[in-house]
LOPA-164180 format. One record per residue: x negated, y, z of N, C-alpha, C, O in turn. Coordinates in steps of 0.02 Angstrom, whole numbers, plus 32768, in hexadecimal, padded with zeros to 4 digits. Example, Ala and Ser with C-alpha at 12.3 -4.5 7.8 and 13.67 -1.06 7.14 Angstrom:
! LOPA-164180
7D6C7EE481867D997F1F81867D6C7F5B81867D387F5A81A7/7D7E7F9081627D547FCB81657D7B8002818A7D6280398192/
***
This chain:
! LOPA-164180
8493806581EB8469806D81AF84938064817184BC8037816D/8488808F814184AB808A8101847C806E80CC8442808180C9/8495804080A3847180298069848C804E802C84C7804A801D/84608072800A8473809C7FD2844E80857F94841380747F97/847180857F5B845480697F1E844E809A7EE4843080897EB1/846980D57EEA846481057EB3844581467ECC844A81587F06/842681697E9D840781A97EAE843C81DC7EC2843382027EF1/847481DC7E9F84A8820D7EAE84C482037EF584CF82347F18/84CE81C57F0984E781B87F4C84B281C97F8084C281E37FB6/847381BC7F70843D81CD7F9E843A82187FA98434822F7FE2/843D823F7F74843A82877F7A847682A27FA1847082D17FC8/84B082847F9584ED82997FB984E5828B800484FB82B3802D/84C78252801484BE8241805B848B826E807E8493827D80B9/84578282805A842182A88079842C82F48078840E8318809F/8457830B804C846183548045847683758087845883A88099/84A8835B80AA84BB837D80E98484837A811E847D83A88147/845C8344811E8424833F814D83F08375813E83D58394816B/83E4837F80FE83B283B180EA83CC83F780FA83A684228111/840C840380ED8429844680FC842684558146841E848F815A/842C8421816F842A842A81B783E2843281D183D7843A820D/83B2842E81A5836C843781B8834D83FA81D8831983FF81F9/836C83C081CD8350838481EB8318836981BF831C836B8182/82E2835181DE82A9833781B982B882F1819E82D982C981BF/829F82E4816282AC82A58140826A82818134823B829D8118/82668243814B822C82198141823B81E08111827181C48112/820A81CF80E78212819A80B681DC816580C081A2817580C9/81F1812680BF81C280EE80BD81D080C7807D820080A28079/81A680D0804981B080AB800A819780638011815F80588029/81BF80327FFD81AA7FEC800281C37FC57FC581ED7FDC7F9F/81A67F887FBD81C07F587F8D81E47F1F7FB281F17EEA7F95/81F27F2A7FF2821A7EFA801781F27EBF803381B57EC18035/82177E8C804881FD7E53806C81D27E6B80A681967E5F80AA/81F47E8E80D481D27EB3810881A97E87813781BD7E4F8148/81707EA1814B81467E82817E81357EB881B1814D7EF181AE/810A7EA681E180FA7ED4821780DC7F16820080E57F498222/80B97F1581C8809D7F5381AD80D47F83819980D27FBE81AA/81057F6A8173813E7F94816081627FAF819D81737FEA81A1/816D7F8281CD81937F968208816F7FCB8231818E7FF7824E/812C7FC7823281047FFA8254810E803E8232811480718255/810F804081F0811B807F81CC8160809A81DD816880D781E7/8192806F81DF81D6808481EF81DA80A0823681FB80D38241/81B88080826481B9809982A9819880DE82AE81B0810982D2/816280E782898141812982888170815E826C817681958288/8191814E823581C0817D821781FA818B8246821181C4824C/821281588268824A816082978236818E82D1825F81B682E9/81F8818882E881E181B1832081D681FA830C81D982268336/81C8820682CB81B3824982B581E8826F828F81E382AC8288/821C824D8275824D826E824A82948264826382A382348285/82BF829382518305828F8264832A825A823C835582378256/831A825681FC833B822781CE830581FC81AD82D482158193/830F81BA81AE82DE818C819182FE8167815783328146815E/82DD816C811D82F2814880E182BC811580D18281812680CE/82D080D780C782A280A380AF82B9808E806A82F2807A8060/828C80938039829D807C7FF6828780347FEE825280208006/82B0800D7FCC82A27FC77FBF82AB7FBC7F7482E37FB87F5B/82737FB77F5182757FAF7F0882367F8C7EF181FF7FA77EF9/823E7F517ED482057F2D7EB881F77F4C7E73821C7F417E43/81C37F747E7081B67F9E7E3681927F787DFF81567F697E07/81B47F697DC881947F3F7D95815A7F607D71812E7F3E7D57/81587FA27D7081247FC37D4880DF7FC17D6880AE7FD37D48/80DB7FAB7DA780987FA67DC6807E7F5F7DC680497F517DE1/80A37F317DA7808D7EEB7DA0806F7EE27D5A808C7EF97D29/80377EC07D5680197EAE7D16803E7E737CF780687E547D18/802F7E637CB780527E2E7C9480487DE97CB380737DBE7CAA/80127DDE7CD680067D9C7CF4800D7D9D7D407FF57D6F7D62/802F7DD07D5A80387DD57DA2807C7DB77DB780A07D9B7D8E/808B7DBE7DF780C17D967E1681047DBA7E1C81277DB17E4D/81167DE37DEA81557E087DED81907DD97DF781BB7DE57E21/81937DA37DD081CD7D767DD281D37D517E14820A7D417E2A/819A7D457E34819B7D1D7E72818F7D477EB0818C7D2B7EE7/81877D897EA9817A7DB27EE381B27DA77F1681ED7DA97F04/81A17D9D7F5681D47D8B7F8882087DC27F9281F77DFC7F97/82477DAE7F94827E7DDC7F9C82B17DBF7FCE82C27D847FCA/82CA7DE97FFB82FF7DD58029831E7E148045830E7E29807D/834B7E32801E83687E738033838F7E6D8073838C7E9B809D/83B57E38807D83DD7E3180B983B17E3280F883C07E548129/837B7E0C80F6834C7E0B812D832C7E4F813883277E678170/83177E6F810182F87EB0810583277EE4812483137F0C814E/83667EE2810F83977F12812883A07F0A817483A57F3B8198/83A27ECC818B83AA7EC081D3836E7EDA81FA83777EF8822F/83327ED081E082F67EE8820282F47F35820482E47F538237/83067F5481CC83057F9D81C983397FBB81F8832C7FEC821B/83737F9D81FA83A87FB6822683957FB0826F83A47FDB8298/83737F7A8280835D7F6F82C5832E7FA782DC832E7FBA8317/83057FC182AE82D67FF682C082F8803A82C382DE806882E2/8332804082A48355807F82A5835080A78265835B80E48265/83408085822E833F80A681ED838580BF81DC83B7809D81E9/838A80FB81C083CB811881B083E58102816C842080F48163/83B780FF813B83CB80EF80F6839B80BC80D9835E80C780D9/83B6808680BF838F8057809683A28065804E83DA80578038/837380808028837F80917FE2836680577FB8832A804D7FB1/839580317F9B83847FF57F7583A27FFA7F2F83D57FDA7F20/838280217F04839F802C7EC183927FF17E9283657FC87E9E/83BA7FED7E5F83B07FBC7E2A83787FD37DFC8362800C7DFE/83627FA57DD2832E7FB67DA083467FED7D728321801C7D64/83857FE97D5B839F801B7D2D83A7805F7D4E83A380937D2D/83B180607D9083B780A07DB3837480C47DB4837281017DAF/833E809E7DBC82FC80BD7DBF82E080CB7D7982C380FF7D6D/82EA809C7D4D82D180A27D08830C809B7CD7831580657CBA/833380D07CCE836C80CC7CA1835780C17C58831D80CC7C47/838580AC7C30837880A17BE9835A80E17BCB837481187BD4/832380D87BA7830281117B8882CC81317BB382AE81637B9E/82BE81157BEE828B81327C198247812B7BF8823380F57BE4/822381637BF281E281627BCE81AA81877BF28174818F7BD5/81B5819F7C2E818581C97C51815681A17C7C816B81737C9F/811681B27C7B80E481947CA780BE81CA7CCB80A981FC7CAC/80B381C17D0B808B81EF7D33804881CD7D40804681977D5D/801181ED7D2B7FCF81CF7D337FA281FC7D5E7FA382397D57/7F7C81DC7D8A7F4981FE7DB07F0581E27D9A7EFA81A57DA0/7EDA820B7D817E9981F37D697E6282057D9B7E6A82337DC4/7E2B81E07D987DF381ED7DC37DEF81C17E017DB981B67E1C/7E2981A77E177E2A81797E4F7E4481357E3A7E4481057E62/7E5B812F7DFD7E8180F37DE87E5D80C77DB67E7A80997D9A/7E1D80D67DA97DF880AD7D787DCA807A7D9A7DA980547D78/7DC8807A7DDD7D9B804D7E027DC5801F7E2F7E0280267E32/7DA27FF07E517DC37FC27E7F7E007FA27E5D7DF97F837E29/7E3C7FAA7E797E777F8A7E5B7E887FA67E167EAA7F857DEF/7E707FE37E077E8080017DC77E4F7FF17D907E5880077D57/7E1B7FCA7DA07DEA7FB77D6D7E0D7F8F7D357E387F657D44/7DFB7F9B7CF67E1D7F787CBF7E1C7F2C7CC57E4A7F0B7CAC/7DE97F107CE47DE57EC77CEB7E0E7EAC7D257E137E707D2E/7E2C7ED97D4C7E547EC47D867E9D7ED57D787EBB7EB97D4A/7EBA7F017D9F7F007F127D947F087F487D5F7F3C7F4C7D3F/7ED47F707D557ED57FA17D1F7EF97FE17D307F1D7FE67D61/7EED80137D057F0B80557D0D7F5780507D107F7780777D33/7F7480217CEC7FBD801B7CEA7FDC800F7D2E801480247D3B/7FB67FED7D5A7FD07FE07D9D7FDD80227DC18013802D7DDB/7FAB804E7DC27FB3808C7DE77FE280BC7DC3800480E47DE3/7FE580B97D80801880E17D5D805E80CC7D74808980F77D7E/8068808B7D7E80A880747D9680B6808D7DDD80EE80A07DEC/8083808B7E07808B80A27E4C809B80ED7E4D80CB81027E6E/807381157E2B807C815E7E2F80BD81747E0E80DB81A57E23/80D281517DDA811281627DBB814C81547DE98178817F7DF2/814D81197E08818681097E33818581327E7381B981467E8C/814981407E8E814681697ECB815C81B17EBC817F81CF7EE5/814981CC7E828161820E7E6F81AD820E7E6B81CD823D7E82/81C981DA7E4D821281D67E49823281D27E8E826481F37E9B/821581AA7EBA823181A37EFE822C81E67F23825B81F97F47/81F482097F1B81EF824B7F3B8224827A7F21824082A17F48/823282787EE1826682A37EC482AC828D7ED982D782B77EE4/82B6824D7EDF82F882337EF3830882447F3C833F825C7F4B/82D782387F6882E382407FB082D382867FC782F382A07FF5/82A182A67FA9828882E77FBE827782E7800882918311802E/824C82B9801D823C82B48064820C82EC807A81E983098051/820B82F980BB81D9832580D78197830080E18161831D80D9/819C82C080F4816182978101816E825180E581A6823A80E2/8137823180D0813C81ED80B5810381C480D080CB81DC80D7/8111818580E080E08159810280C8812280D380EF810280B0/8086811880D3806580E280AE803280C180DC802080DD8110/801A808680C87FEC806080F27FA4806580DA7F978068809E/7F76806481097F2F806680F97F17802680D67EE4802780B5/7F3C7FEF80DE7F287FB280BB7F217FBE80707EF67FA1804F/7F4D7FE880557F487FFC800F7F23803F800B7F3F80727FF8/7EE2803D801E7EBC807B80267EB780A27FE47EBD80DF7FE4/7EAB807F7FAD7EA580A27F6D7EE880C27F5B7EEA80FB7F44/7F1E809D7F647F6080B87F567F6D80F77F807F8981287F67/7F5980F57FBF7F64812F7FEB7F40816D7FD07F5C81A37FCF/7F0181647FBA7EDC819C7F9E7EFC81B67F5E7F0081F27F53/7F1481887F347F34819B7EF57F7381C37F037F7F81F67EE2/7F9B81AE7F337FD981D27F427FCB82167F607FEE82477F51/7F98821A7F8B7F85825C7FA57F70828B7F6D7F8282C67F6D/7F4A82717F3C7F35829A7F037F7282AE7ED97F7682E77EC1/7FA082807ECF7FDE828E7EA9800382C87EC9801882F77EA7/800C82C57F0A803282F87F2E800E833C7F2A802E836F7F20/7FCC833A7F317FA583787F2C7FA983977EE77FB683D27EDF/7F9D836D7EB47F9983867E707FDC83A07E567FDD83D07E30/801283807E69805583937E4F807B83C07E8080B683CF7E74/805B83D57EB6807B84027EE780BE83E67F0080EF840A7F06/80BE83A57F0E80FB83867F2880FF83967F7380CF83887F97/813683B27F8A813A83C97FCF814983908000817F838E801F/8119836280078121832B803680DE831F805880A983238038/80DF8312809980A3830180BE809A82B580BC80C7829080D1/8061829E80A480538256809E8030823F80DE7FFB825880EF/804F82108100803481F3813D801881AE812F803A81858110/7FDB81A181447FBB816081397FB3813D817D7F91815681A9/7FD3810481837FD380DF81C37FA080A781C07F92808C818B/7F83809481FA7F50806081FB7F6B801D81E27FA6800F81E7/7F3D7FF481C87F4E7FAF81B37F667F8781F07F487F8A8226/7F9B7F6281E67FB57F36821B7F9E7EEF820C7FA47ED881D3/7F857ECD823F7F687E8B82367F897E5882657FA27E6A829B/7F887E1982517F997DE3827F7F637DDD82B47F2D7DFB82AD/7F707DB682E77F417DAF831F7EFD7D9583077ECA7DA58325/7EFD7D6E82D27EBE7D5282B97E997D8082897E637D6F8271/7EB57DBA827C7E947DEC82527EAE7DF2820B7E9D7E2381E9/7ED67DC381F47EEF7DC781AF7F1D7E0381A77F4D7E0C81CD/7F0F7E2D81757F397E6681687F7E7E4F81517F837E238126/7FB27E6D816D7FF67E59815A80047E6E81127FF27EA580FC/80257E4180EE80367E4D80A880727E22809780787DEA80AF/809E7E3C806D80D77E13805680BF7DD5803180E17DA28032/80857DDA8011806B7DA17FEB804D7D6B8018803C7D357FFF/80457D778059802B7D43808580597D06808680447CCF8097/80987D10807380C77CD8807280B27CA3804080C77C698045/80897CB5800F80727C857FDD803E7C547FF980337C1F7FDD/801F7C6680327FE77C3F804B7FFC7C00806F80277C02809B/7FDD7BC7805D7FE57B8A80847FBD7B9280C47F957BC080C9/7FC67B6780F67F9E7B6C81347F537B6C81267F2E7B928145/7F3C7B4180F87EF57B3E80E97EDE7B7E80C67EA87B9880D4/7F077B9880997EF57BD580757EF57C1180A57ECC7C3E809F/7F247C1180D47F267C4881047EE57C4A812D7ECC7C80813B/7ECB7C10813F7E8D7C0D81647E547C2981397E297C4E8152/7E537C1780F97E1F7C3180CC7E277C7C80C37DF57CA080BC/7E657C9480C37E727CDC80B97E547D0780F07E497D4380E6/7E487CEA812A7E297D0F81607DE37D28814E7DC77D53816F/7DC77D0B81187D857D2181027D837D6B80F27D507D8C80FC/7DBB7D8780DB7DBB7DCE80C97DB17DFA81077D867E258107/7DD97DEF813A7DD27E1981767D907E0B81997D727E3981B6/7D787DCE81967D387DBE81B67CFE7DDD81907CCB7DEF81AE/7D057DE4814E7CD27E0781277CCE7E50813C7C987E6C8143/7D087E6F81467D097EB4815D7CEA7EBB81A27CC57EEA81B0/7CFA7E8B81CE7CDE7E8D82117C917E8682107C6E7EA78236/7C787E5B81E37C307E5181DE7C0E7E9281C87BD97EA481E0/7C2E7EB6819A7C137EF681837C157F2981BC7BE57F4E81C5/7C4B7F2B81E07C517F5982197C1A7F4C824C7BFD7F7B8268/7C0D7F0D82597BDA7EFB82897B957F1082717B6B7F278298/7B897F0782307B487F1B82147B3D7F66821B7B077F7D822D/7B727F8C820C7B6D7FD582117B657FEA825A7B3F8017826A/7B897FCA82877B847FD982CE7B3D7FCC82E87B267FED8317/7B1B7F9B82C97AD67F8B82DD7AA37FBA82BD7A677FB382CA/7ABB7FE982947A8E801B82777A808014822D7A5C803D8211/7A9C7FE0820C7A8F7FD681C57AB68009819C7AF0801781AA/7A958025816A7AB58057813F7AAF804680F57AD5806080CC/7A81801B80E27A77800A809C7AB47FE380817ACA7FB380A0/7ACE7FF980497B0B7FDA802D7B017F91801D7B2C7F68802C/7AC87F807FFF7ABC7F3B7FED7ABB7F0D80297AD57ED58026/7A9C7F23805F7A987EFA809B7ADD7EF280BC7AEF7EBC80D3/7B027F2980BF7B457F2680DC7B737EF980B37B997ED280CF/7B6F7EFF80717B987ED480467B847E8B804C7BAF7E5F804A/7B447E7E80547B2C7E39805C7B497E1A809B7B5B7DDF809B/7B4C7E4180D17B697E27810F7BB37E1681057BCA7DE3811E/7BD67E4080E17C1D7E3380D47C257DF780A67C507DCC80B1/7BFD7DF580717C037DC0803F7BF57D7B805F7C127D498049/7BCA7D7880907BBA7D3780AF7BF87D1880CF7BFE7CDA80CF/7C257D4180E97C627D2681077C917D0A80D27CB37CD880DD/7C947D2B80997CBC7D1180617C9F7CCF80477CC47C9F803C/7C5E7CCE803E7C3D7C9280257C477C5780547C507C1E803E/7C457C6480957C4B7C2E80C67C8F7C0B80C37C957BD180D8/7CC17C2E80A97D047C1180A57D197C05805D7D547BF9804F/7CEA7C07802F7CF97BF77FEA7D287C277FC87D4F7C137F9D/7D247C687FDA7D507C9A7FBC7D257CC67F8F7CF77CE87FA5/7D357CC67F4F7D117CEF7F1E7D387D307F137D707D2E7EFB/7D1B7D697F257D417DA77F207D487DBF7ED87D1C7DB47EAE/7D807DDF7EC97D867E047E8B7D577E417E8E7D377E537E5D/7D547E5F7EC87D237E937ED47D187E9A7F1F7D447E8B7F47/7CDC7EAF7F317CCE7EC67F757C9D7EFF7F6C7C647EF57F57/7CB37F3C7F7D7C8E7F787F6B7C8F7FAB7FA37CBD7FAE7FCB/7C597FD27FA57C55800C7FD27C5E804B7FA97C3B80577F78/7C8E80757FBF7C9C80B37F9B7CAE80E97FCE7CC180DA8006/7CA781277FB97CBC815E7FE47D0681567FF67D2F81497FCB/7D16815D80367D5B8157804C7D84819480387DC181958041/7D6381C8801E7D878205800C7D94820B7FC17DC882277FAD/7D6681F17F967D7081F97F4E7D5F81BA7F267D6181BC7EE9/7D4E81847F487D3E81437F297D0081447EFD7CF881187ED3/7CD681767F057C9681757EE27C6A813E7EFF7C71812E7F3A/7C3D81207ED77C1380E97EF17BE881007F2B7BD181397F2D/7BDD80D27F5B7BB580E27F967B7780B67F977B7E80787F9A/7B3C80D37F967AFE80AD7F9B7AEB80A27FE37AC480757FF3/7B0680CC800F7AFA80C580577B3A80D4807D7B6780F48064/7B3D80BB80BA7B7680CA80E57B65810B810A7B48810A8140/7B78814280EB7B6D818481087BB081A781087BCE81B380D4/7BC881B881437C0A81D781477C4081A2813E7C368168814F/7C7881B781247CB2818A811D7CA8815F80DD7CAD817880A5/7C9B811F80E87C8F80F180B07CC280B980B27CC9809680E4/7CE580B0807B7D18807C80757CF9803B805D7CD8803A8029/7D02800680837CF27FC3806B7D337FA280577D5E7F958082/7D3A7F9480177D797F787FFD7D6B7F347FDE7D377F297FBE/7D9A7F057FE87D927EC27FCF7DD57EAA7FB37E0A7EBA7FCE/7DD17E837F7D7E0C7E627F617DF87E1C7F4D7DC17E117F34/7E257DEC7F597E167DA67F477E577D807F3E7E8A7D917F5C/7E537D4D7F157E8C7D1F7F0E7E7F7CE27F3A7E4A7CC37F37/7EB27CD27F617EB17C957F8A7EF17C707F797F277C847F8C/7EEA7C387F557F257C177F3B7F4A7C457F0C7F2D7C627EDF/7F8C7C4B7F167FB67C777EEB7FB27CC07F007FC77CEC7EDB/7F977CCD7F3B7F9A7D107F577F5D7D3A7F437F247D247F4B/7F6A7D757F297F347DA67F207F367DD47F5C7F687DF67F68/7F007DD57F827EFD7DF97FC27ECB7E337FBD7E987E2D7F9B/7EDA7E6A7FDF7EAC7EA17FE37EA47EB5802D7ED17EA98056/7E6B7ED2803D7E5F7EEA80817E287F1E807E7E047F23804B/7E207F4480B37DEC7F7880B37DE07F8F80FA7E087F848128/7DA87FB181037D987FD381417D6F801181307D4E801380FD/7D728042815B7D4A807F81527D10807C81827D19807781BF/7CD4807F81677C968079818D7C7680BD81977C7A80E8816C/7C5580C681D07C2C810181DA7C50814181E87C32817781E5/7C90813E81F77CB4817B82077CFE816D82117D16813781FE/7D21819C822E7D698193823C7D91819981FC7DCE819381FD/
***
């Protein structure tokens, strides 16, 4: 595995692979790898000839009061894990390489980014502007045939699919299922912030989703009733959500009933950790 830090070196490394007709897969990450990241890498390794994993903690998607300074980082550990899976290139650029002096361009996707995490009272439009700008840059830098993202970031996945469609970016976006610990907690780099007691409380998120799934499986379709079942699990563990909402899994429009593919999304702070989770109800 090669660790590459500049766009010019990356392009030089990938050019002969592309000329030879070899498929290139990209897994964009902010590092501090966990089982979810590794699952994406394994999928890319199984499907593509060349696998590139980007490692860049993107400052433009963090709000002013978020955890940019303390976000967990361990490049040496990450490199060892990626190499073990068979990643070909770890692209770990510096801040100046991604955002050179004088950088002024922003890529915005509207219509999917004003709700849930993009609501002005939460992370805001700026969060997704940061995501779409850096992902556009990574797509241009790597020029992959396919790119892998996780379903745990369901809103982000929809936004990136819309970005690719709207800008005619020639990449296939693959969305992989959420990876969970045995107790149901969705894997996240921010789980490292949780104390043992907080980690136990954090299980409220996945249990809220399970309660909603059970209600729907029993025939319930009313949004208020399904949300009440989910909310009861959060209340039982003293977790106050930033949001818990039912929306269309295809366009994030509000859902009054669970008809077809309906996304149940939840976000909450447990200790220092801001956690998100989701499930799709009523359809594949």
